C-alpha positions as CSV (number, residue, x, y, z in Angstrom):
1,M,-284.5,-134.8,-128.3
2,I,-285.8,-137.6,-126.3
3,A,-282.3,-138.3,-124.8
4,R,-282.3,-134.6,-123.6
5,V,-285.8,-134.9,-122.1
6,V,-284.7,-138.2,-120.3
7,L,-281.5,-136.6,-119.1
8,T,-283.3,-133.7,-117.7
9,L,-285.9,-135.9,-115.9
10,L,-283.0,-138.0,-114.4
11,L,-281.2,-135.1,-113.3
12,L,-284.4,-133.5,-111.5
13,L,-285.4,-136.8,-110.0
14,A,-281.7,-137.4,-108.5
15,G,-281.5,-133.7,-107.4
16,G,-284.9,-133.9,-105.6
17,A,-284.0,-137.3,-104.0
18,C,-280.7,-135.7,-102.7
19,T,-282.6,-132.7,-101.5
20,A,-285.0,-135.0,-99.7
21,V,-282.2,-136.7,-97.8
22,A,-280.7,-133.2,-97.1
23,C,-283.9,-132.1,-95.6
24,G,-284.6,-135.3,-93.6
25,Y,-287.9,-135.9,-95.3
26,R,-289.8,-138.6,-93.6
27,G,-286.5,-140.1,-92.2
28,V,-285.1,-140.9,-95.6
29,D,-281.8,-139.5,-94.1
30,V,-281.6,-142.2,-91.5
31,W,-282.6,-144.9,-94.1
32,V,-279.6,-143.5,-96.2
33,W,-277.1,-143.6,-93.3
34,D,-278.1,-147.3,-92.3
35,W,-277.9,-148.5,-95.9
36,A,-274.4,-146.8,-96.3
37,D,-273.5,-148.4,-93.1
38,V,-274.1,-151.8,-94.4
39,V,-272.9,-151.2,-98.1
40,V,-270.0,-148.8,-97.9
41,K,-266.6,-150.5,-97.2
42,R,-264.6,-147.2,-96.5
43,R,-265.0,-146.2,-92.9
44,T,-264.1,-143.2,-90.9
45,A,-262.8,-143.4,-87.3
46,Y,-266.3,-143.4,-86.1
47,G,-267.1,-146.5,-88.2
48,A,-269.6,-145.0,-90.5
49,P,-269.1,-143.6,-94.0
50,W,-269.7,-140.0,-92.8
51,R,-268.5,-138.4,-89.7
52,S,-271.9,-137.7,-88.7
53,L,-275.5,-137.3,-89.9
54,T,-275.2,-133.5,-90.3
55,V,-272.2,-133.8,-92.6
56,M,-274.0,-136.5,-94.7
57,R,-277.2,-134.1,-95.0
58,I,-274.7,-131.3,-96.1
59,N,-273.1,-133.5,-98.7
60,F,-276.4,-134.6,-100.1
61,G,-277.5,-130.9,-99.8
62,L,-274.7,-129.6,-101.9
63,M,-275.2,-132.6,-104.5
64,G,-278.8,-132.0,-104.7
65,I,-278.3,-128.4,-105.5
66,A,-275.8,-129.1,-108.2
67,L,-278.1,-131.8,-109.8
68,L,-281.2,-129.4,-109.7
69,A,-279.1,-126.6,-111.4
70,C,-277.9,-129.0,-114.2
71,G,-281.4,-130.2,-114.6
72,L,-282.9,-126.8,-114.9
73,T,-280.0,-125.7,-117.2
74,T,-280.7,-128.7,-119.5
75,L,-284.4,-128.0,-119.3
76,T,-284.0,-124.4,-120.4
77,S,-281.3,-124.7,-123.0
């Protein structure tokens, strides 16, 4: 029971964070872009982990939708 509550909270928290990046809330998308530029070793032709900031935001948006859907499903089941 407690594990399901913790899983639900983590899924909703991660989904909310991904959604915040996708929406560009308070510049967090640029922060993630800069962080990934330092940490990620795989590079595209442009020298960044993603082709552009828009592609990164779309990726985070899709992941945010999936995580929120999983969290809500876990919450209601």
